[in-house]
Backbone bond lengths (Angstrom), bond angles and torsions (degrees), N, CA, C in turn:
res aa  C-N    CA-C-N  psi(-1)  N-CA   C-N-CA  omega(-1)  CA-C   N-CA-C  phi
1 M - - - 1.444 - - 1.527 108.41 -
2 A 1.299 115.62 128.94 1.462 120.45 178.24 1.526 109.79 -71.51
3 R 1.311 114.97 148.96 1.460 120.42 -179.09 1.518 110.03 -129.56
4 S 1.309 114.87 149.99 1.455 120.92 170.43 1.521 107.02 -142.01
5 T 1.321 116.24 156.93 1.458 120.85 -176.58 1.522 109.35 -132.83
6 Y 1.320 115.40 138.06 1.458 122.29 -179.62 1.520 109.12 -136.09
7 S 1.322 115.56 148.50 1.464 119.77 173.28 1.527 108.16 -73.11
8 V 1.314 116.89 164.47 1.464 121.04 178.17 1.527 109.63 -56.48
9 T 1.319 117.07 -44.58 1.465 121.27 -179.41 1.523 110.97 -61.21
10 Q 1.334 117.34 -45.70 1.465 120.86 178.05 1.525 110.64 -62.89
11 A 1.321 116.46 -42.77 1.464 120.76 -178.46 1.527 110.77 -63.15
12 Q 1.329 116.82 -39.86 1.464 119.79 179.24 1.523 111.23 -61.90
13 S 1.311 116.68 -40.77 1.467 119.31 -176.56 1.524 112.82 -81.86
14 Q 1.335 118.19 -16.35 1.467 121.58 -175.45 1.527 112.90 -121.76
15 L 1.322 117.30 22.37 1.466 119.98 -173.18 1.534 113.98 -53.82
16 P 1.338 120.59 -46.93 1.475 118.24 179.65 1.535 112.65 -57.43
17 Q 1.327 117.06 -41.10 1.471 121.11 178.78 1.530 110.54 -65.05
18 L 1.325 117.12 -40.88 1.467 120.48 -179.43 1.523 111.00 -66.66
19 L 1.332 116.61 -37.48 1.463 119.54 176.88 1.527 110.80 -63.52
20 R 1.322 117.26 -40.23 1.476 119.81 177.14 1.526 110.74 -63.21
21 Q 1.333 116.64 -40.23 1.466 119.52 177.70 1.530 110.37 -61.21
22 A 1.327 116.15 -44.95 1.467 120.14 179.62 1.526 110.35 -62.06
23 E 1.325 117.26 -42.22 1.464 120.79 179.06 1.524 111.95 -61.86
24 R 1.332 117.45 -29.31 1.468 121.56 178.83 1.526 111.86 -83.85
25 G 1.322 117.75 2.52 1.459 120.55 175.67 1.511 115.37 102.70
26 M 1.315 117.80 3.79 1.457 120.43 179.94 1.531 109.48 -84.91
27 L 1.309 116.25 140.44 1.457 121.95 174.17 1.523 106.93 -89.95
28 V 1.328 116.74 120.10 1.462 121.89 -175.03 1.526 108.84 -108.11
29 G 1.318 116.17 115.61 1.460 121.48 178.13 1.519 111.12 -90.09
30 I 1.324 115.96 143.77 1.466 122.49 176.42 1.523 106.98 -117.01
31 T 1.335 115.73 126.82 1.465 120.00 -176.94 1.526 111.63 -113.94
32 R 1.312 114.20 151.07 1.460 122.72 171.15 1.519 105.90 -131.86
33 R 1.316 116.59 122.66 1.473 122.28 -178.12 1.536 111.21 52.92
34 Q 1.315 116.30 47.32 1.469 125.35 177.05 1.538 114.03 65.22
35 Q 1.312 118.25 12.86 1.470 122.13 175.85 1.530 108.67 -113.32
36 T 1.321 116.92 129.28 1.463 119.56 176.73 1.520 108.49 -69.93
37 V 1.343 115.39 124.10 1.465 120.35 -177.06 1.528 112.62 -115.53
38 A 1.342 117.61 -13.43 1.464 120.01 -179.34 1.526 109.71 -161.35
39 Y 1.323 114.78 164.73 1.465 121.79 175.99 1.519 109.56 -132.99
40 L 1.318 115.84 146.93 1.461 122.78 167.84 1.516 106.54 -105.34
41 L 1.323 116.98 132.36 1.451 120.38 174.38 1.513 108.22 -144.42
42 S 1.301 116.70 159.71 1.459 120.65 -175.77 1.527 111.08 -68.33
43 R 1.316 113.73 157.10 1.465 120.33 176.15 1.530 110.17 -59.12
44 D 1.340 116.56 -43.40 1.470 120.29 -179.68 1.524 111.51 -59.90
45 H 1.341 115.85 -42.26 1.464 119.60 -179.56 1.530 110.47 -65.33
46 L 1.320 116.95 -44.14 1.465 120.10 179.09 1.524 110.79 -62.77
47 E 1.334 117.08 -45.03 1.465 119.84 179.85 1.526 111.29 -62.04
48 A 1.326 117.34 -38.56 1.467 120.64 177.76 1.525 110.76 -64.82
49 M 1.341 116.75 -40.79 1.467 120.05 178.57 1.527 111.23 -64.37
50 V 1.337 116.65 -43.56 1.465 120.36 179.63 1.524 110.13 -63.95
51 E 1.332 117.01 -43.02 1.465 120.20 178.71 1.528 111.06 -60.99
52 T 1.324 116.66 -42.52 1.467 120.76 178.17 1.520 110.78 -61.72
53 M 1.335 117.00 -43.97 1.469 119.89 179.39 1.523 111.26 -64.17
54 E 1.342 116.91 -38.34 1.466 119.86 178.29 1.525 110.86 -64.72
55 I 1.314 116.82 -42.32 1.469 120.41 178.52 1.522 110.16 -62.77
56 L 1.334 116.54 -46.49 1.465 120.05 -177.59 1.528 112.52 -70.51
57 A 1.330 117.25 -17.22 1.464 120.40 176.21 1.529 111.55 -81.06
58 N 1.322 117.21 -11.15 1.457 122.25 -178.59 1.530 108.88 -89.75
59 P 1.340 117.55 115.68 1.470 119.87 -178.29 1.531 113.22 -58.06
60 D 1.329 117.46 -36.86 1.468 119.75 179.24 1.526 111.04 -65.83
61 A 1.326 116.56 -38.79 1.467 119.89 178.21 1.523 110.46 -66.23
62 R 1.329 117.15 -42.95 1.468 120.08 178.46 1.523 110.55 -61.65
63 K 1.327 116.41 -39.92 1.464 120.44 178.83 1.532 110.22 -64.64
64 A 1.330 116.99 -42.66 1.468 120.66 179.00 1.526 110.82 -63.30
65 I 1.324 116.96 -40.01 1.468 120.91 178.11 1.526 109.91 -64.02
66 A 1.328 116.63 -43.69 1.468 120.47 179.49 1.528 110.61 -62.75
67 Y 1.327 117.42 -42.57 1.467 120.91 177.87 1.525 110.13 -61.02
68 H 1.324 116.13 -43.71 1.467 119.92 -179.60 1.527 110.77 -62.95
69 R 1.321 117.23 -46.03 1.470 120.79 -179.79 1.526 111.57 -63.14
70 A 1.319 116.60 -30.99 1.462 120.86 179.77 1.531 111.74 -83.09
71 G 1.328 116.41 -0.01 1.462 120.03 179.63 1.513 113.18 75.89
72 R 1.323 116.77 23.08 1.463 120.19 -175.64 1.525 113.22 -101.49
73 T 1.329 117.83 11.02 1.460 119.68 177.93 1.520 109.56 -100.10
74 K 1.304 114.60 154.02 1.456 120.46 -179.38 1.527 107.43 -129.24
75 F 1.311 116.10 128.47 1.453 121.15 178.98 1.515 109.12 -110.14
76 V 1.314 114.76 134.96 1.461 120.43 174.97 1.522 107.21 -133.25
77 P 1.315 117.85 148.70 1.465 119.12 177.25 1.526 109.91 -68.36
78 L 1.327 115.77 149.28 1.461 119.19 178.46 1.517 111.33 -57.45
79 S 1.306 116.47 -30.45 1.467 119.90 -179.76 1.529 111.61 -63.23
80 A 1.329 117.46 -18.13 1.463 120.68 179.17 1.526 111.58 -77.00
81 L 1.328 116.86 -16.93 1.464 120.41 178.46 1.518 108.97 -90.82
82 D 1.322 116.05 141.20 1.452 116.26 173.58 1.529 108.08 -81.50
83 A 1.305 117.16 167.19 1.463 122.19 -173.19 1.524 112.09 -58.68
84 D 1.329 118.45 -39.96 1.464 120.68 -179.21 1.526 111.46 -66.88
85 E 1.334 117.34 -41.00 1.471 120.51 177.10 1.521 110.28 -61.86
86 W 1.331 115.86 -43.77 1.462 120.71 -178.92 1.525 110.06 -63.19
87 R 1.325 118.53 -46.89 1.462 121.23 179.75 1.523 110.57 -61.85
88 S 1.317 116.88 -41.29 1.460 121.57 179.54 1.523 110.44 -62.87
89 W 1.317 117.12 -45.36 1.466 120.43 179.67 1.518 110.19 -65.83
90 Y 1.338 116.88 -47.53 1.461 120.96 -175.32 1.518 111.24 -65.57
91 A 1.320 118.22 -35.25 1.466 121.59 -179.71 1.520 111.37 -61.96
92 G 1.310 117.86 -27.34 1.458 121.22 -179.55 1.514 114.02 -84.81
93 Q 1.329 118.08 -3.07 1.464 121.92 -177.65 1.523 110.37 -90.26
94 D 1.328 115.57 151.17 1.458 120.71 174.04 1.521 108.81 -73.11
95 A 1.315 115.96 144.43 1.462 120.16 177.64 1.526 109.73 -67.31
96 P 1.330 116.94 144.92 1.472 119.77 179.91 1.513 111.67 -66.80
């Protein structure tokens, strides 16, 4: 991810431009006295980060990721399941 940094004064005078940069995927840092005190980032980027944190906060998801990394997961096409198996599996899932 590309980054740029602006002082508070620069950010105040260039806010529309900085928002466009953030929307294009750039991480925009805001500094005060040469210290970064804030960042501008796109809504999509923030939502993706929050979703990732929510997934990683779920113990079952972390376990599934660990199993996958260890090569212990098995993938089969849905067509390999018969209709009753599929209904049984799907019935146990939370609704989206």
